[in-house]
Each structure stands twice: as structure tokens, then as C-alpha cells.
C-alpha positions as CSV (number, residue, x, y, z in Angstrom):
1,X,-15.1,-9.2,5.9
2,X,-13.8,-10.0,2.4
3,X,-10.2,-9.2,1.7
4,X,-9.5,-7.1,-1.5
5,X,-6.8,-8.7,-3.6
6,X,-5.0,-7.5,-6.7
7,X,-2.2,-9.1,-8.6
8,X,0.1,-7.6,-11.2
9,X,3.3,-8.6,-13.0
10,X,6.1,-6.0,-13.2
11,X,9.2,-6.1,-15.4
12,X,11.6,-5.3,-12.6
13,X,13.5,-7.6,-10.1
14,X,11.8,-8.2,-6.7
15,X,14.4,-6.1,-4.8
16,X,13.7,-3.0,-6.9
17,X,10.0,-3.5,-6.5
18,X,10.2,-4.0,-2.8
19,X,12.4,-1.0,-2.2
20,X,9.8,1.1,-4.1
21,X,6.6,-0.1,-2.5
22,X,7.9,-0.1,1.0
23,X,9.4,3.5,0.7
24,X,6.7,5.8,2.1
25,X,7.8,8.7,0.0
26,X,6.7,6.9,-3.2
27,X,3.1,6.2,-1.8
28,X,1.4,9.3,-3.5
29,X,3.2,8.4,-6.8
30,X,1.3,5.1,-7.1
31,X,-1.7,5.2,-4.9
32,X,-4.5,7.4,-6.2
33,X,-6.1,8.2,-2.7
34,X,-2.7,9.0,-1.1
35,X,-2.4,12.7,-0.8
36,X,0.8,12.5,1.4
37,X,2.9,10.2,3.4
38,X,5.4,11.0,6.1
39,X,7.7,8.6,8.0
40,X,7.3,9.3,11.7
41,X,10.4,7.5,12.9
42,X,14.2,8.1,12.1
43,X,16.2,5.8,10.0
44,X,15.2,3.1,7.4
45,X,11.8,1.5,7.5
46,X,11.8,-1.4,9.8
47,X,9.3,-3.5,11.9
48,X,7.6,-1.0,14.2
49,X,8.1,2.0,11.8
50,X,5.1,4.3,11.6
51,X,3.9,6.4,8.7
52,X,1.4,9.2,8.7
53,X,-0.6,8.9,5.5
54,X,-3.3,11.4,4.4
55,X,-5.9,9.9,2.0
56,X,-8.7,11.2,0.1
57,X,-11.9,9.2,1.2
58,X,-14.8,10.5,-0.8
59,X,-14.5,14.2,-0.8
60,X,-12.5,14.4,2.5
61,X,-8.8,14.2,3.3
62,X,-8.4,11.8,6.2
63,X,-5.1,11.5,8.1
64,X,-4.2,8.0,9.6
65,X,-1.1,6.3,11.0
66,X,0.0,3.0,9.8
67,X,2.7,0.7,11.3
68,X,4.8,-1.9,9.7
69,X,4.3,-5.3,11.4
70,X,6.7,-7.4,9.4
71,X,9.2,-6.8,6.7
72,X,10.8,-9.7,4.8
73,X,12.8,-8.1,1.9
74,X,12.4,-8.7,-0.9
75,X,9.5,-11.0,-0.4
76,X,6.6,-9.5,1.8
77,X,5.5,-6.7,4.1
78,X,2.6,-6.3,6.5
79,X,1.2,-3.1,8.0
80,X,-1.9,-2.0,9.8
81,X,-3.6,1.2,10.8
82,X,-3.2,2.3,14.4
83,X,-5.5,5.3,14.5
84,X,-8.3,7.0,12.7
85,X,-11.8,5.8,11.9
86,X,-10.7,3.5,9.1
87,X,-7.8,1.3,9.8
88,X,-6.3,-0.8,6.9
89,X,-4.5,-4.1,7.4
90,X,-2.4,-4.8,4.3
91,X,-0.2,-7.7,3.2
92,X,2.0,-7.5,0.1
93,X,4.0,-10.2,-1.5
94,X,6.5,-10.2,-4.3
95,X,7.2,-13.3,-6.2
96,X,10.2,-13.6,-8.5
97,X,9.5,-14.5,-12.2
98,X,11.8,-15.4,-15.0
99,X,14.8,-16.2,-12.7
100,X,14.3,-12.9,-10.8
101,X,14.2,-10.6,-13.8
102,X,10.5,-9.9,-13.2
103,X,8.1,-9.8,-10.2
104,X,4.5,-10.7,-9.4
105,X,3.1,-8.3,-6.9
106,X,0.1,-9.3,-4.8
107,X,-1.6,-6.9,-2.4
108,X,-4.3,-7.9,0.0
109,X,-6.1,-5.3,2.0
110,X,-8.9,-5.3,4.5
111,X,-10.4,-2.6,6.8
112,X,-11.5,-2.2,10.4
113,X,-13.9,0.6,11.2
114,X,-13.9,2.6,14.4
115,X,-16.7,5.1,15.3
116,X,-17.8,6.7,12.0
117,X,-15.4,4.3,10.3
118,X,-17.9,1.5,10.9
119,X,-20.3,3.2,8.5
120,X,-17.6,4.5,6.0
121,X,-15.9,1.1,5.5
122,X,-18.8,-0.7,3.8
123,X,-20.4,2.4,2.2
124,X,-17.4,4.4,1.0
125,X,-14.0,2.9,1.6
126,X,-14.5,-0.7,0.3
127,X,-16.2,0.4,-3.0
128,X,-13.5,3.1,-3.5
129,X,-10.6,0.6,-2.9
130,X,-12.2,-2.1,-5.1
131,X,-12.1,0.5,-8.0
132,X,-8.8,2.1,-7.0
133,X,-6.5,-0.9,-6.2
134,X,-6.3,-2.2,-9.8
135,X,-5.5,1.3,-11.0
136,X,-2.9,1.7,-8.2
137,X,-1.1,-1.5,-9.3
138,X,-1.1,-0.4,-12.9
139,X,0.4,2.9,-11.7
140,X,3.0,0.9,-9.7
141,X,3.8,-1.1,-12.9
142,X,4.0,2.1,-15.1
143,X,6.3,3.8,-12.5
144,X,8.7,0.8,-12.1
145,X,8.9,0.1,-15.8
146,X,9.4,3.6,-17.0
147,X,12.8,4.0,-18.6
148,X,15.4,5.7,-16.5
149,X,17.9,8.3,-17.6
């Protein structure tokens, strides 16, 4: 299967970008299909932390649980879906630009279908994500570059 990749530059230091993208509470702010996100474990996000994400897929809201496989602040993160018919596998990287004043964000995502998900992935999910991921990254950029205070 072909990984879907998007890259965008953000006028914020890598640490700020990393803190925002790995905080599940921000997911619905910058991902168009994310209806809600709830951390299932106590404490800060760490390897093994699970998050229940409800996404709009087509006309339905589909809950799924993802788990962080690796966190390397402020450089990269990996997570994968552990339940539901559509299970994402996501890798994100943040590269410092301009001596760390700016960041380049790369997000790679692929999907594994289970049951009905085997049909949904090629027919609904991949086309939706190919359209949505560039807009998600633009929303991420807009959110992070918005003046504060």
C-alpha cells in the first residue's frame, strides 16, 4: 500500500510544534475528520499511551483507539490503531529550520483494514485522507502561527 505523505513548514520552533501535535486535546482543532479525542491513560503522553479518537468517515462517526509506539521529542512520533475496522499507522517528523526558529513537519500515514475496513480503506478512507491531509497540515500551520495574546 502507498503511504500518504504531506510536508509543511511552520513558523514555530520544533518543541512548540511537537507539544501541540502530540497533545490529543488539540486533534479536533487541526484534523478535519476528528470529531473528538480522549486520552485513555493517566499522566502525560508516553510510549504505550492510548487515545480514543472519533472520526467522521464518509457520513458516519467511527470511534477507534490509537496507541503511541514511539515518542522522540521534539523530533518524531509513531502511533497505530489497535481496534476498529480502519487502523491507521502514522509517523510524524519535525525538522528544525533556521537554527530552530521554524519547523518542517512531515506526516506519513497508511491504513490497515479489518472486516468492513478492507472495503472502506481503498474506497472511502484513502481518498478522504488524500484530500484532507494537506488541509489538516494547513490548519496546523494556521493554528500554530496565529498570534497569541
